[in-house]
Backbone as JSON Lines, residues from 0, in Angstrom:
{"i":0,"aa":"X","n":[16.9,11.12,3.93],"ca":[16.54,10.33,5.08],"c":[15.09,10.56,5.48]}
{"i":1,"aa":"X","n":[14.59,11.77,5.33],"ca":[13.22,12.05,5.68],"c":[12.24,11.32,4.8]}
{"i":2,"aa":"X","n":[12.57,11.16,3.53],"ca":[11.68,10.39,2.64],"c":[11.65,8.91,3.07]}
{"i":3,"aa":"X","n":[12.76,8.4,3.43],"ca":[12.87,7.01,3.89],"c":[12.05,6.81,5.17]}
{"i":4,"aa":"X","n":[12.14,7.77,6.12],"ca":[11.36,7.64,7.31],"c":[9.86,7.73,7.05]}
{"i":5,"aa":"X","n":[9.49,8.66,6.15],"ca":[8.06,8.78,5.83],"c":[7.57,7.56,5.12]}
{"i":6,"aa":"X","n":[8.36,6.95,4.23],"ca":[7.97,5.74,3.49],"c":[7.86,4.57,4.49]}
{"i":7,"aa":"X","n":[8.78,4.44,5.39],"ca":[8.75,3.29,6.34],"c":[7.5,3.42,7.25]}
{"i":8,"aa":"X","n":[7.22,4.54,7.73],"ca":[6.02,4.74,8.56],"c":[4.75,4.47,7.79]}
{"i":9,"aa":"X","n":[4.66,5.06,6.56],"ca":[3.48,4.85,5.76],"c":[3.31,3.37,5.4]}
{"i":10,"aa":"X","n":[4.42,2.72,5.06],"ca":[4.36,1.29,4.73],"c":[3.81,0.52,5.95]}
{"i":11,"aa":"X","n":[4.35,0.85,7.11],"ca":[3.94,0.06,8.33],"c":[2.5,0.3,8.72]}
{"i":12,"aa":"X","n":[1.95,1.51,8.5],"ca":[0.63,1.82,8.94],"c":[-0.48,1.68,7.92]}
{"i":13,"aa":"X","n":[-0.11,1.65,6.66],"ca":[-1.12,1.71,5.58],"c":[-1.96,0.47,5.45]}
{"i":14,"aa":"X","n":[-1.57,-0.66,6.01],"ca":[-2.37,-1.86,5.94],"c":[-3.39,-2.0,7.01]}
{"i":15,"aa":"X","n":[-3.47,-1.07,7.89],"ca":[-4.43,-1.15,9.02],"c":[-5.86,-1.22,8.57]}
{"i":16,"aa":"X","n":[-6.32,-0.35,7.6],"ca":[-7.74,-0.46,7.22],"c":[-8.13,-1.87,6.62]}
{"i":17,"aa":"X","n":[-7.34,-2.36,5.76],"ca":[-7.72,-3.66,5.15],"c":[-7.56,-4.83,6.17]}
{"i":18,"aa":"X","n":[-6.58,-4.74,7.04],"ca":[-6.46,-5.75,8.03],"c":[-7.63,-5.74,9.03]}
{"i":19,"aa":"X","n":[-8.02,-4.55,9.45],"ca":[-9.18,-4.44,10.34],"c":[-10.44,-4.94,9.65]}
{"i":20,"aa":"X","n":[-10.58,-4.6,8.4],"ca":[-11.75,-5.04,7.66],"c":[-11.76,-6.55,7.55]}
{"i":21,"aa":"X","n":[-10.61,-7.16,7.26],"ca":[-10.55,-8.61,7.17],"c":[-10.9,-9.26,8.48]}
{"i":22,"aa":"X","n":[-10.41,-8.73,9.6],"ca":[-10.71,-9.31,10.9],"c":[-12.16,-9.2,11.25]}
{"i":23,"aa":"X","n":[-12.79,-8.04,10.91],"ca":[-14.2,-7.84,11.23],"c":[-15.09,-8.73,10.38]}
{"i":24,"aa":"X","n":[-14.72,-8.91,9.14],"ca":[-15.56,-9.69,8.23],"c":[-15.24,-11.17,8.16]}
{"i":25,"aa":"X","n":[-14.24,-11.6,8.89],"ca":[-13.85,-13.03,8.89],"c":[-12.97,-13.45,7.76]}
{"i":26,"aa":"X","n":[-12.45,-12.51,7.04],"ca":[-11.52,-12.84,5.93],"c":[-10.14,-13.06,6.44]}
{"i":27,"aa":"X","n":[-9.28,-13.56,5.63],"ca":[-7.87,-13.78,5.95],"c":[-7.13,-12.41,6.12]}
{"i":28,"aa":"X","n":[-6.64,-12.07,7.31],"ca":[-5.99,-10.76,7.43],"c":[-4.67,-10.67,6.68]}
{"i":29,"aa":"X","n":[-4.13,-11.71,6.18],"ca":[-2.93,-11.71,5.39],"c":[-3.21,-11.73,3.85]}
{"i":30,"aa":"X","n":[-4.52,-11.68,3.51],"ca":[-4.94,-11.67,2.12],"c":[-4.24,-10.62,1.26]}
{"i":31,"aa":"X","n":[-4.16,-9.41,1.78],"ca":[-3.53,-8.33,0.96],"c":[-2.01,-8.56,0.89]}
{"i":32,"aa":"X","n":[-1.42,-9.1,1.97],"ca":[-0.01,-9.41,1.97],"c":[0.31,-10.44,0.9]}
{"i":33,"aa":"X","n":[-0.51,-11.53,0.91],"ca":[-0.31,-12.57,-0.11],"c":[-0.48,-11.99,-1.51]}
{"i":34,"aa":"X","n":[-1.39,-11.11,-1.67],"ca":[-1.59,-10.46,-3.01],"c":[-0.37,-9.64,-3.35]}
{"i":35,"aa":"X","n":[0.19,-8.92,-2.4],"ca":[1.43,-8.18,-2.7],"c":[2.57,-9.1,-3.11]}
{"i":36,"aa":"X","n":[2.68,-10.21,-2.44],"ca":[3.71,-11.19,-2.8],"c":[3.53,-11.76,-4.2]}
{"i":37,"aa":"X","n":[2.3,-11.82,-4.67],"ca":[2.02,-12.33,-5.97],"c":[2.51,-11.4,-7.08]}
{"i":38,"aa":"X","n":[2.87,-10.18,-6.74],"ca":[3.45,-9.27,-7.72],"c":[4.84,-9.78,-8.13]}
{"i":39,"aa":"X","n":[5.57,-10.28,-7.18],"ca":[6.9,-10.86,-7.45],"c":[6.83,-12.36,-7.86]}
{"i":40,"aa":"X","n":[5.9,-13.01,-7.28],"ca":[5.79,-14.5,-7.56],"c":[4.34,-14.8,-7.96]}
{"i":41,"aa":"X","n":[3.98,-14.47,-9.17],"ca":[2.55,-14.56,-9.62],"c":[1.99,-16.01,-9.65]}
{"i":42,"aa":"X","n":[2.83,-16.98,-9.78],"ca":[2.29,-18.36,-9.8],"c":[2.47,-19.13,-8.48]}
{"i":43,"aa":"X","n":[3.08,-18.48,-7.5],"ca":[3.33,-19.09,-6.21],"c":[2.04,-19.24,-5.44]}
{"i":44,"aa":"X","n":[1.9,-20.32,-4.71],"ca":[0.71,-20.57,-3.87],"c":[1.05,-20.78,-2.4]}
{"i":45,"aa":"X","n":[2.37,-21.0,-2.09],"ca":[2.78,-21.22,-0.69],"c":[2.8,-19.88,0.06]}
{"i":46,"aa":"X","n":[2.09,-19.9,1.18],"ca":[1.9,-18.63,1.96],"c":[3.21,-18.08,2.44]}
{"i":47,"aa":"X","n":[4.09,-18.9,2.94],"ca":[5.36,-18.39,3.52],"c":[6.18,-17.7,2.41]}
{"i":48,"aa":"X","n":[6.21,-18.25,1.22],"ca":[7.0,-17.61,0.14],"c":[6.32,-16.31,-0.29]}
{"i":49,"aa":"X","n":[5.0,-16.28,-0.38],"ca":[4.29,-15.07,-0.79],"c":[4.49,-13.97,0.26]}
{"i":50,"aa":"X","n":[4.49,-14.36,1.5],"ca":[4.67,-13.37,2.56],"c":[6.1,-12.81,2.5]}
{"i":51,"aa":"X","n":[7.06,-13.72,2.29],"ca":[8.44,-13.28,2.18],"c":[8.63,-12.34,1.0]}
{"i":52,"aa":"X","n":[7.99,-12.67,-0.11],"ca":[8.04,-11.8,-1.3],"c":[7.35,-10.47,-1.12]}
{"i":53,"aa":"X","n":[6.38,-10.48,-0.28],"ca":[5.57,-9.21,-0.08],"c":[6.39,-8.13,0.6]}
{"i":54,"aa":"X","n":[7.3,-8.51,1.43],"ca":[8.07,-7.54,2.23],"c":[8.89,-6.61,1.3]}
{"i":55,"aa":"X","n":[9.78,-7.09,0.45],"ca":[10.5,-6.2,-0.44],"c":[9.61,-5.49,-1.45]}
{"i":56,"aa":"X","n":[8.58,-6.17,-1.89],"ca":[7.67,-5.52,-2.84],"c":[6.98,-4.32,-2.19]}
{"i":57,"aa":"X","n":[6.42,-4.53,-1.02],"ca":[5.72,-3.43,-0.33],"c":[6.67,-2.28,0.02]}
{"i":58,"aa":"X","n":[7.83,-2.63,0.5],"ca":[8.81,-1.54,0.86],"c":[9.23,-0.78,-0.37]}
{"i":59,"aa":"X","n":[9.51,-1.48,-1.47],"ca":[9.96,-0.79,-2.65],"c":[8.84,0.09,-3.23]}
{"i":60,"aa":"X","n":[7.63,-0.43,-3.27],"ca":[6.54,0.4,-3.77],"c":[6.3,1.61,-2.85]}
{"i":61,"aa":"X","n":[6.35,1.37,-1.57],"ca":[6.13,2.47,-0.61],"c":[7.23,3.55,-0.77]}
{"i":62,"aa":"X","n":[8.44,3.12,-0.86],"ca":[9.51,4.12,-1.09],"c":[9.32,4.85,-2.43]}
{"i":63,"aa":"X","n":[9.05,4.11,-3.45],"ca":[8.85,4.73,-4.75],"c":[7.72,5.8,-4.8]}
{"i":64,"aa":"X","n":[6.6,5.42,-4.2],"ca":[5.48,6.35,-4.14],"c":[5.73,7.53,-3.25]}
{"i":65,"aa":"X","n":[6.44,7.29,-2.16],"ca":[6.8,8.39,-1.24],"c":[7.75,9.38,-1.94]}
{"i":66,"aa":"X","n":[8.72,8.83,-2.68],"ca":[9.57,9.74,-3.51],"c":[8.73,10.56,-4.47]}
{"i":67,"aa":"X","n":[7.77,9.91,-5.12],"ca":[6.93,10.59,-6.07],"c":[6.07,11.68,-5.39]}
{"i":68,"aa":"X","n":[5.5,11.35,-4.19],"ca":[4.71,12.38,-3.45],"c":[5.66,13.55,-3.05]}
{"i":69,"aa":"X","n":[6.84,13.25,-2.63],"ca":[7.78,14.28,-2.25],"c":[8.11,15.18,-3.38]}
{"i":70,"aa":"X","n":[8.47,14.6,-4.51],"ca":[8.86,15.39,-5.69],"c":[7.69,16.16,-6.24]}
{"i":71,"aa":"X","n":[6.44,15.66,-6.07],"ca":[5.28,16.39,-6.54],"c":[4.87,17.46,-5.54]}
{"i":72,"aa":"X","n":[5.49,17.5,-4.4],"ca":[5.18,18.53,-3.4],"c":[3.88,18.27,-2.62]}
{"i":73,"aa":"X","n":[3.48,17.03,-2.59],"ca":[2.26,16.68,-1.81],"c":[2.58,16.78,-0.35]}
{"i":74,"aa":"X","n":[1.84,17.57,0.36],"ca":[2.05,17.79,1.78],"c":[0.72,17.81,2.52]}
{"i":75,"aa":"X","n":[0.74,17.3,3.74],"ca":[-0.47,17.33,4.57],"c":[-1.33,16.09,4.32]}
{"i":76,"aa":"X","n":[-2.06,15.72,5.34],"ca":[-2.84,14.5,5.35],"c":[-3.94,14.5,4.28]}
{"i":77,"aa":"X","n":[-4.64,15.57,4.09],"ca":[-5.72,15.64,3.11],"c":[-5.19,15.46,1.7]}
{"i":78,"aa":"X","n":[-4.2,16.22,1.35],"ca":[-3.6,16.13,-0.03],"c":[-3.01,14.76,-0.21]}
{"i":79,"aa":"X","n":[-2.38,14.21,0.88],"ca":[-1.79,12.9,0.78],"c":[-2.81,11.81,0.55]}
{"i":80,"aa":"X","n":[-3.93,11.89,1.24],"ca":[-5.01,10.93,1.05],"c":[-5.53,10.94,-0.37]}
{"i":81,"aa":"X","n":[-5.72,12.09,-0.9],"ca":[-6.12,12.25,-2.28],"c":[-5.1,11.63,-3.23]}
{"i":82,"aa":"X","n":[-3.84,11.95,-2.97],"ca":[-2.79,11.37,-3.8],"c":[-2.77,9.85,-3.64]}
{"i":83,"aa":"X","n":[-3.01,9.35,-2.46],"ca":[-3.04,7.93,-2.23],"c":[-4.16,7.23,-3.02]}
{"i":84,"aa":"X","n":[-5.26,7.94,-3.17],"ca":[-6.36,7.37,-4.02],"c":[-6.0,7.4,-5.51]}
{"i":85,"aa":"X","n":[-5.2,8.4,-5.91],"ca":[-4.72,8.41,-7.3],"c":[-3.71,7.24,-7.49]}
{"i":86,"aa":"X","n":[-2.85,6.99,-6.52],"ca":[-2.0,5.85,-6.58],"c":[-2.76,4.56,-6.67]}
{"i":87,"aa":"X","n":[-3.85,4.43,-5.93],"ca":[-4.75,3.23,-5.96],"c":[-5.24,3.01,-7.35]}
{"i":88,"aa":"X","n":[-5.61,4.1,-8.05],"ca":[-6.12,3.91,-9.42],"c":[-5.07,3.23,-10.3]}
{"i":89,"aa":"X","n":[-3.83,3.55,-10.08],"ca":[-2.79,2.89,-10.88],"c":[-2.48,1.52,-10.3]}
{"i":90,"aa":"X","n":[-2.3,1.4,-9.01],"ca":[-1.94,0.14,-8.41],"c":[-3.02,-0.92,-8.57]}
{"i":91,"aa":"X","n":[-4.25,-0.56,-8.35],"ca":[-5.33,-1.52,-8.39],"c":[-6.01,-1.57,-9.73]}
{"i":92,"aa":"X","n":[-6.17,-0.43,-10.39],"ca":[-6.91,-0.38,-11.64],"c":[-6.11,-0.81,-12.83]}
{"i":93,"aa":"X","n":[-4.84,-0.5,-12.86],"ca":[-4.02,-0.81,-14.01],"c":[-3.23,-2.12,-13.8]}
{"i":94,"aa":"X","n":[-2.43,-2.16,-12.73],"ca":[-1.59,-3.3,-12.5],"c":[-2.4,-4.46,-11.81]}
{"i":95,"aa":"X","n":[-3.13,-4.08,-10.8],"ca":[-3.85,-5.09,-10.04],"c":[-4.87,-5.88,-10.77]}
{"i":96,"aa":"X","n":[-5.51,-5.31,-11.71],"ca":[-6.57,-6.07,-12.43],"c":[-6.01,-7.21,-13.23]}
{"i":97,"aa":"X","n":[-4.7,-7.19,-13.46],"ca":[-4.08,-8.3,-14.2],"c":[-3.72,-9.49,-13.34]}
{"i":98,"aa":"X","n":[-3.72,-9.29,-12.04],"ca":[-3.3,-10.33,-11.09],"c":[-4.47,-10.79,-10.3]}
{"i":99,"aa":"X","n":[-4.81,-12.07,-10.36],"ca":[-5.99,-12.59,-9.68],"c":[-6.05,-12.31,-8.18]}
{"i":100,"aa":"X","n":[-4.97,-12.47,-7.46],"ca":[-5.04,-12.19,-6.04],"c":[-5.31,-10.79,-5.67]}
{"i":101,"aa":"X","n":[-4.8,-9.86,-6.5],"ca":[-5.12,-8.44,-6.24],"c":[-6.53,-8.12,-6.67]}
{"i":102,"aa":"X","n":[-6.9,-8.67,-7.8],"ca":[-8.25,-8.43,-8.28],"c":[-9.31,-8.89,-7.33]}
{"i":103,"aa":"X","n":[-8.99,-9.95,-6.57],"ca":[-9.93,-10.61,-5.64],"c":[-10.1,-9.83,-4.35]}
{"i":104,"aa":"X","n":[-9.19,-8.89,-4.07],"ca":[-9.29,-8.14,-2.82],"c":[-10.52,-7.24,-2.8]}
{"i":105,"aa":"X","n":[-11.2,-7.07,-1.64],"ca":[-12.3,-6.14,-1.56],"c":[-11.75,-4.73,-1.83]}
{"i":106,"aa":"X","n":[-12.48,-3.96,-2.69],"ca":[-11.98,-2.71,-3.21],"c":[-11.92,-1.61,-2.12]}
{"i":107,"aa":"X","n":[-12.98,-1.45,-1.32],"ca":[-13.0,-0.33,-0.37],"c":[-11.88,-0.37,0.66]}
{"i":108,"aa":"X","n":[-11.62,-1.53,1.25],"ca":[-10.47,-1.57,2.16],"c":[-9.17,-1.23,1.51]}
{"i":109,"aa":"X","n":[-8.98,-1.67,0.24],"ca":[-7.75,-1.33,-0.45],"c":[-7.63,0.17,-0.73]}
{"i":110,"aa":"X","n":[-8.76,0.78,-1.09],"ca":[-8.75,2.23,-1.26],"c":[-8.4,2.94,0.06]}
{"i":111,"aa":"X","n":[-8.96,2.43,1.15],"ca":[-8.65,2.99,2.49],"c":[-7.19,2.83,2.79]}
{"i":112,"aa":"X","n":[-6.56,1.7,2.46],"ca":[-5.13,1.48,2.68],"c":[-4.34,2.53,1.89]}
{"i":113,"aa":"X","n":[-4.69,2.7,0.64],"ca":[-3.94,3.65,-0.17],"c":[-4.09,5.08,0.29]}
{"i":114,"aa":"X","n":[-5.33,5.45,0.75],"ca":[-5.57,6.78,1.29],"c":[-4.74,6.96,2.57]}
{"i":115,"aa":"X","n":[-4.72,5.91,3.39],"ca":[-3.92,6.0,4.66],"c":[-2.45,6.12,4.32]}
{"i":116,"aa":"X","n":[-1.97,5.37,3.35],"ca":[-0.58,5.48,2.97],"c":[-0.24,6.93,2.57]}
{"i":117,"aa":"X","n":[-1.06,7.47,1.66],"ca":[-0.75,8.83,1.18],"c":[-0.84,9.85,2.32]}
{"i":118,"aa":"X","n":[-1.85,9.71,3.2],"ca":[-1.96,10.63,4.28],"c":[-0.8,10.61,5.22]}
{"i":119,"aa":"X","n":[-0.35,9.42,5.59],"ca":[0.75,9.29,6.53],"c":[2.04,9.8,5.9]}
{"i":120,"aa":"X","n":[2.28,9.38,4.65],"ca":[3.54,9.76,3.98],"c":[3.6,11.34,3.81]}
{"i":121,"aa":"X","n":[2.48,11.91,3.31],"ca":[2.52,13.34,3.11],"c":[2.51,14.15,4.39]}
{"i":122,"aa":"X","n":[1.88,13.64,5.42],"ca":[1.89,14.29,6.72],"c":[3.32,14.31,7.26]}
{"i":123,"aa":"X","n":[4.03,13.18,7.18],"ca":[5.37,13.15,7.65],"c":[6.39,13.89,6.78]}
{"i":124,"aa":"X","n":[6.1,13.91,5.49],"ca":[6.98,14.74,4.63],"c":[6.8,16.23,4.99]}
{"i":125,"aa":"X","n":[5.61,16.63,5.32],"ca":[5.29,17.97,5.69],"c":[5.94,18.3,7.05]}
{"i":126,"aa":"X","n":[5.83,17.37,8.01],"ca":[6.35,17.68,9.35],"c":[7.88,17.67,9.4]}
{"i":127,"aa":"X","n":[8.48,16.9,8.47],"ca":[9.95,16.86,8.42],"c":[10.55,17.88,7.45]}
{"i":128,"aa":"X","n":[9.65,18.47,6.68],"ca":[10.0,19.32,5.56],"c":[10.95,20.43,5.75]}
């Protein structure tokens, strides 16, 4: 249950950096959400369907990575942020570069999202530990 709680909190909070960046720069704040939906529906262009697809994709990925952080013994915000950047290398560098919507996302906000995800997840895993 503690892994599920950590994953849910990290999933909910991890998009804050890219959303804030999008709002400040005048970009679409749902751009990253639409990109996540394209993992499940790569040819879809309708926003509502991509947003609906993004929810289970994001939750599943968040849970999977939180389980991995837990099993690897990653604890604390600093170690979690570093682990989140390692996850970003896989998510964005390996998988994401094959998908146009993910490839088009600004890199630094996405790295910040991943670091935030890892920090929140590992901090909560540590606190609940």
